N, C-alpha and C positions, 0 to 999 in steps of 0.2 A: 530588099532595097530600103535604104535608110530614108526616112521622111524628114525633110528639113523643117526648121522652126517656122519659116514663112508659110510653108504649105499648111502646117497645123493652124497657124493664125488665119489663113484664108478660109479654111474649113469652118473655123469657129465663127468668124464674122459673116460668112455666107449663110450659116445656119441661123444666126440672129436676124439677118435680112429676110430670110424665108419666113421665119416666125412672125416678124413684124408685118410683112405683106399679108400673110394669111389672117392674122388676128385683126388687121385693119381693113379687111375686104379689098386688099390691093390698092388702098388709097395712099398716095405719097404726098400728103399735105405737110409741107415742111413747117408751116406756121403752127399747125395743130400739134406736131411732134414736139416742137420747142416749148409751147405752152404747157403741154402735158407734163414734161419733165420739170419745168419751173414750178408747177403747182405742187410737186412733191416737197418743195421747200417752204410751203405755207406753214408758218409757225403756229397758226391758230388751230391746226388740226394735225395731230401726231400720226405719222405713217412710218412703217419700217424703213422706207427709202430715205427718210429724213436722217437716219443714222448710217445706213449702208453706203449711200453715195458719197457723203463727206469722208467717211472712214477709209474707203477704197482710195479716194483721191489723196488724202493725207499720207497714206502709207505707200501707195504704188504710183501716184501721179495720175495723169489723164488716161488711165487704162480703159475707161469707158469709150473714149474716142477711138482708140486703136483696135478694140476687139468687139465692141457691142453696137455702137451707133450705126444704124442702117444707112443714113445719108453720108456718113464718113466713108463707108464702103463704096458707095456709088461714085463719090467724088474721087476716091483713090483710083478706081477703075478708069475714070475719065482721063486723068493725066498719064496713066500707064498706057492707055490706048494710043495717045498722041506719041509717046516715046516709041512704042512699037511701030507705029506708022512711019515715024521719022528715022527708025532704026538707030535710036540714040540710047546710050546707057547712062548718060549724065542728065540729071534733072535741071531744067532751065531755071535761071535765077531772075527774079524781078528786081527792078531798081532798088538798091538797098536803102536809100534815103527815103523813098516813098513807102517802102515796106515797113520800115521802123516806125513810121507815123501811123500807117493804116492799121497796124495790129491793135491799136487802142480803140478802134471804132467798135469792136465787139463788146467792150466794157461799157461803152455808152448805150449800146443796144440792150445790154443786160439790165441796166437800170430802168430803161423804158419798158422792157419786157416784163420785169418783175412788177412794176407799177400797174401796167395794164392787166396782167394776169390776176393779181390779187384784187384789183379794183372790180373786175367783172366776174371773177370767180368761176370761169369755165374755160375749157380749151377749145380752140378753133376746130370746127368740123365743116364739111363742105356746105351744109345748109345754114350754118350760123357762122358768119365770118365778119368781124368788125370792119376790116378793110373793104370787104365787098359792099357793105352798106354805104360807104363813102364814095366809091367809084362806080357803083352800079353794075358790078360784075358778080357772077356766081362764084362761090368759094372754090369750086373745082377748077374753074378757069384760072383764078388767081394762083392756085397751087401749081398748075402746070406752067404758068408764065414765070413764076419765081424759080421753080426748079430748072426750067429751061435756061433762064438767065445765069443762074449759078453754075450750070453745067458748061455753058459757053465760057464763062469766066474761068472755070476750072480747067478748061482745055488749054487756055493760054497761060494761066498762073496756077500751078499745082495747089490743090486743096484751098482754092480761092475762098469758098464759104467758111471753111474751118479756120482759116488764118484771120479773116477780117470781119466776118459777120455773125458767127455763131455765139449766141448768148450762153448756151450751155457750156461751150468750150471756155468762155470767159469765166463763168462761175467755178467750173472745175479747176481752171488755171489758178484762180485766187487761192483755192484750197491746196494746190499743188506747188506752191511757191518753194517750199522746202520739204519735199516728200522724204520718207524714210529710205526708199529705194531710189537711187539716182543713176543717171547715165554718166559714167566716169571713164576717163582715159587712164592708162597705166604706163609703166615703163617700156612696154612693148610698142607703144605708139611711135610712129616714125614721122608724124606731122605731114603726112601725104595729103591730108584733107579729103580722102576718099569718102569718109563718113559724111562730111558736109555736102559733098557733091551729090549724095544720095538722100539727103534730108528733104522731104517734100514741104516742110514748114520753114525752110531757109533759116535754120538756127546756126549761129556761130558756135559750134560745139567746142572747139579747142580753146577759144579765148573768152567766151562769155556764154556758157551753157545756160540758157533760159529754160528752167524746168517747167514753168507755167505754160510755155508755148509748145512743149513737146507732147505729141499725141500718142506716144508709146507704140509707134508702128515698128520700131526696132530695125528700120532699114539701115541705120548707121552701124548697128552691131553686126548685121548680116554682111554689110559691105566690107568690113575690116577682116581680111583673111589672116592677119597676124595676131588677132586677139588683143588688139591695143585699146579696145573700148568695150566696157562691160556695163551691165545693168545690175547694180548691187548696193548693199548698205554702205 
């Protein structure tokens, strides 16, 4: 039996999720995860990630988001669960005018996140949480509250956190503005827009392909049965 591309991607991303959970004692602190990644971009201390992350983004785009990020995997399962419950094959669209403005929120959060991360020099863990010190809550409680809110948002708006709130996605997006490998249409494209109907990031693929917003889930490529859209140089 032939194994499809999306099946392979699911196996890869699920493996990374399992590794993340085991290596972090099954802690799903979204703040800690974001800060830990941002700390790798601290120019005061060289780490291999300082070269690897930007290089992958510049060449392949936001491949990290589509294949590695453990929270991206969880949020992807969330909207797919809703589609399965609704027995729908088309991803719901959010108000385009609001969507086009909200996508810039994550870039504002990136600036704030980099400032706080480099200022305090540590990543958030359950026992040490800057937000917790202000609101009087334990870091674990805050982690569950935030994750719950983003899961609820992701149920109604696909990839809610990844679209509008993820500083890591914003940073990788800036590096992926003009990647070497791109999502492209070719002469086999019939303009049916099936690719856009299956894009969880609500990208206008045919008229204004925004590479920095593409999380490289390749749902658009899988949706096109005529080979009218490819991922290539």
